[in-house]
C-alpha positions in Angstrom: 51.5 98.0 65.9 50.5 94.5 67.2 52.6 92.7 69.7 54.0 89.3 68.7 51.1 87.5 70.4 48.2 89.5 68.9 46.7 90.2 65.5 44.3 92.7 64.2 40.7 91.8 63.4 37.5 93.7 62.6 34.6 93.7 65.1 31.1 95.0 64.6 30.4 96.6 68.0 27.0 98.1 67.2 24.9 99.0 64.1 27.2 100.8 61.7 30.1 100.8 64.2 33.1 98.8 63.1 36.3 98.7 65.1 39.7 97.1 64.3 41.3 95.7 67.4 43.8 93.2 68.7 42.9 89.7 69.6 45.2 86.8 70.6 47.1 85.3 67.7 45.3 82.2 66.4 47.1 78.9 66.8 46.4 75.3 66.0 43.9 74.0 68.6 42.9 70.6 67.0 44.8 68.1 64.8 42.5 69.1 61.9 43.3 72.8 62.1 45.4 75.1 59.9 46.5 78.7 60.6 46.4 81.0 57.6 48.3 84.3 57.3 45.8 86.5 55.4 47.1 88.3 52.4 43.8 89.7 51.2 40.3 89.8 52.6 37.1 91.7 51.8 33.7 92.9 52.8 30.7 90.9 51.6 27.3 92.3 50.7 25.9 89.9 53.3 28.1 91.5 56.0 26.0 94.7 55.4 22.9 93.0 56.9 24.6 92.8 60.2 26.2 96.2 59.8 22.8 97.7 59.3 21.5 96.3 62.5 20.4 92.7 61.8 23.2 91.2 63.7 22.8 89.3 67.0 25.2 88.7 69.8 27.3 91.8 69.3 30.2 92.4 69.3 30.7 90.1 66.2 34.0 89.3 64.6 33.5 89.9 60.9 34.5 88.5 57.6 34.3 85.1 55.7 36.2 85.7 52.5 40.0 85.7 52.5 43.1 84.5 50.7 46.3 83.6 52.4 49.3 81.5 53.1 49.3 78.5 55.5 51.7 79.0 58.4 50.9 76.0 60.6 48.9 72.8 60.4 47.7 70.2 62.8 49.0 66.6 62.7 45.9 65.3 60.9 46.0 67.8 58.0 47.0 66.2 54.7 46.0 68.4 51.8 47.8 71.7 52.6 51.1 72.5 54.2 53.0 75.6 55.5 53.9 77.9 52.6 50.8 76.9 50.5 48.7 79.7 49.1 45.1 78.7 49.8 41.5 79.8 49.1 39.0 78.9 51.8 35.4 78.1 51.5 33.3 80.9 53.1 32.3 78.6 56.0 34.1 75.7 57.7 33.1 72.3 56.3 34.4 68.8 56.8 34.1 67.6 53.2 33.2 64.1 54.3 29.6 64.2 55.6 26.7 63.1 53.4 25.8 66.7 52.4 29.4 67.5 51.4 29.7 64.2 49.4 26.5 65.1 47.6 28.0 68.5 46.6 26.2 70.7 49.2 28.8 71.8 51.7 26.7 74.7 52.8 24.6 72.1 54.6 27.6 70.3 56.2 26.8 68.4 59.4 29.8 70.2 61.0 29.2 73.6 59.5 30.5 76.6 61.4 31.3 80.2 60.5 34.5 82.3 61.0 34.2 84.6 63.9 32.0 82.1 65.9 32.8 78.9 67.8 33.6 76.0 65.5 31.7 72.7 65.6 33.6 71.7 68.7 32.9 74.9 70.5 36.4 76.5 70.1 36.3 80.2 69.2 37.6 81.5 65.9 38.3 85.0 64.5 36.6 86.4 61.4 38.1 86.4 58.0 38.8 90.1 58.2 41.9 89.5 60.2 45.7 89.2 59.9 45.6 85.5 60.7 42.8 83.0 60.9 42.5 79.5 62.5 40.7 77.3 60.0 39.1 74.2 61.6 38.6 71.2 59.4 41.3 72.4 57.0 41.2 69.5 54.6 37.5 70.1 53.9 37.6 73.9 53.9 40.9 75.0 52.2 41.9 74.6 48.5 45.5 74.9 47.5 46.2 77.2 44.7 49.4 75.7 43.3 51.2 77.4 40.5 49.9 80.9 40.0 50.4 82.8 36.7 51.8 86.3 37.1 48.6 87.9 35.7 46.3 86.3 38.2 45.5 88.9 40.9 44.8 88.4 44.5 41.3 89.7 43.7 40.8 86.9 41.2 41.5 84.3 43.8 39.8 86.1 46.7 36.5 86.2 44.7 36.5 82.4 44.6 36.0 82.1 48.3 32.4 83.2 48.0 31.1 85.8 45.5 32.1 84.1 42.2 30.9 80.7 43.4 27.6 82.3 44.5 27.1 84.0 41.1 28.0 80.8 39.4 25.4 78.9 41.6 22.7 81.4 40.5 23.5 80.7 36.8 23.7 76.9 37.3 20.5 76.8 39.3 18.7 78.8 36.6 19.9 76.3 33.9 22.0 78.7 31.9 23.6 77.0 28.9 24.7 77.7 25.3 22.3 80.1 23.6 20.4 81.0 26.8 18.8 84.4 27.3 19.5 85.5 30.9 18.3 88.3 33.2 20.4 89.2 36.3 18.4 90.9 39.1 21.0 92.7 41.2 24.1 94.7 40.3 26.1 94.0 43.4 29.2 91.8 43.4 27.1 88.6 43.3 25.0 89.9 40.4 28.1 90.9 38.5 29.6 87.5 39.2 26.4 86.0 37.8 27.0 87.9 34.6 30.5 86.4 34.3 29.2 83.0 35.1 26.3 83.2 32.6 28.7 84.2 29.8 31.1 81.5 30.7 28.3 78.9 30.6 27.4 80.0 27.0 24.6 82.5 27.4 23.9 84.4 24.2 22.2 87.4 25.8 22.5 88.7 29.4 20.3 91.6 30.6 21.3 93.3 33.9 18.9 95.4 36.0 21.0 98.3 37.2 20.2 102.0 37.8 23.8 102.9 38.7 25.9 104.0 35.8 29.2 102.8 37.2 27.8 99.3 38.0 26.1 99.2 34.6 29.4 100.0 32.9 31.2 97.2 34.8 28.4 94.8 34.0 29.0 95.5 30.3 32.7 94.9 30.7 32.0 91.6 32.3 29.7 90.5 29.4 26.2 92.0 29.9 24.7 92.7 26.5 21.9 95.0 27.8 21.2 97.1 30.9 17.7 98.0 32.1 17.4 100.8 34.7 13.7 100.6 35.3 12.2 98.8 38.2 8.9 97.1 39.0 6.3 96.8 36.2 8.3 99.3 34.0 11.4 97.1 34.4 9.5 94.0 33.5 8.0 95.7 30.4 11.4 97.0 29.3 13.0 93.5 29.6 10.2 91.9 27.7 10.6 94.5 25.0 14.2 93.3 24.6 13.6 89.6 24.9 10.0 89.0 23.9 6.8 89.0 25.9 7.5 85.6 27.5 10.7 86.8 29.1 14.1 85.0 29.7 15.1 81.4 29.7 16.9 81.9 32.9 16.9 84.5 35.7 19.6 85.0 38.4 18.0 86.5 41.5 20.9 88.0 43.5 19.3 90.4 46.0 16.8 88.5 48.1 14.2 91.2 48.6 10.5 90.7 47.8 10.7 93.1 44.9 13.7 91.3 43.5 12.0 87.9 43.8 8.7 89.1 42.3 10.6 90.7 39.4 12.7 87.6 38.8 9.6 85.3 38.6 7.8 87.8 36.3 10.7 87.8 33.9 11.0 84.1 33.5 9.4 82.5 30.5 7.0 79.6 31.0 9.2 76.5 31.5 12.2 78.6 32.4 14.0 78.7 35.7 15.1 81.1 38.4 18.3 80.7 40.5 17.8 82.3 43.9 21.0 83.2 45.7 20.1 86.5 47.3 20.0 86.4 51.1 16.3 85.6 51.6 14.0 88.3 52.9 11.0 87.3 50.8 8.3 84.8 50.1 8.2 82.9 46.8 5.0 83.4 44.8 4.3 79.7 44.5 1.1 80.1 42.6 2.8 82.1 39.8 5.6 79.6 39.7 3.1 76.8 39.4 0.9 78.3 36.8 3.9 79.2 34.6 5.8 76.0 35.1 8.8 78.0 36.3 11.4 76.0 38.2 12.9 77.5 41.3 16.4 76.5 42.4 19.4 77.9 44.3 20.0 78.4 48.0 23.2 78.6 49.9 25.9 78.4 47.2 28.0 75.2 47.4 31.1 77.2 46.8 33.5 74.5 48.0 32.1 72.1 45.4 32.6 74.7 42.6 36.1 75.9 43.8 38.3 73.4 41.9 36.5 74.1 38.6 36.5 77.9 39.0 40.1 77.9 40.2 41.2 76.0 37.2 39.4 78.6 35.0 41.1 81.5 36.8 44.6 79.9 36.5 44.0 79.1 32.9 43.2 82.7 32.1 39.6 82.3 31.1 38.0 83.9 34.2 38.8 87.2 35.9 36.4 87.6 38.8 38.6 90.1 40.6 37.1 92.9 38.5 34.2 93.1 41.0 36.6 94.8 43.5 36.5 98.5 42.9 38.2 99.8 46.0 41.1 98.7 48.1 41.9 99.8 51.7 44.2 98.8 54.5 42.5 96.5 57.1 42.9 99.3 59.6 40.4 101.3 57.5 37.7 98.6 57.4 35.2 101.0 58.9 35.5 103.2 55.8 35.1 100.2 53.6 31.8 99.3 55.3 30.6 102.9 55.1 31.4 103.0 51.3 29.6 99.8 50.6 26.6 100.7 52.7 26.3 104.0 50.8 26.7 102.2 47.5 29.8 104.2 46.8 31.7 100.9 46.2 30.6 97.5 44.8 33.1 95.4 46.8 36.0 96.5 49.0 39.2 94.5 49.2 41.1 94.9 52.5 44.8 94.4 53.0 46.1 93.3 56.4 
């Protein structure tokens, strides 16, 4: 049990070693801050890169996706107030710099990440916590407003990152009414890309998945076909389904070299690939050039998409919370990381 001046948060202490420990309770430090009591948080696929040993500066306070209720605000905050249910952007952004105004908050001039010092050097805790100080609250937080009874915490929590990232893959690939689409990756981002592609009007969506549980979920979310093969065999199988030229649009949601090469190979001449997988690869520029394939994507501008996607969730037309297939108490975060690392879970929701 925490004392009144401390909260629980997750910490990556070493590769594959996650602890849940007490830290001082976050409070307003700047006029632009808000403090959020977290009602749901989760583990992201990108968290696994650090978990598997790619992290630097350990110990590292973890998490960037959460949902919660505002408990306190600084004197300069105008868009949210205590008692508001809010969805945050996965990183802290000001909403006013040139990049934010152009719709690219992931390149904000004052960008910072939960668990690290903010743009003014003041420490923050990660999103996998009982409470979080959110700097630049007006730029970072979105008020939910009236919430229908059938909208789950998972539906809203997914908007903080994973649904917006899948949406960015589909938008960057130019998905529209009647499109044929391939999704490379059957994790939570790939599954969100399936949802996004169907919402944007795709006629046919092929998912590459060799895991029966994930393939079944992909079909529930709108995939029309599933291909289990990889490499050349996978490319051949998709072309047999869609025609030798491949798909109009491909959503690359992994970031590995194999995934990138497969995505490009499956895109028809004149088509497009939306790259949102955390990059661990080199783009085959000559192949892109010779096939007139457009390459887009990058850090997803989730904050720019949030109002649109939130409206779709509240209206009942979008249910992204289905990507969560396991729920655990925050105190059992280590088990959530283990399960996702072992691919026993797609995405784990944590309850503080």
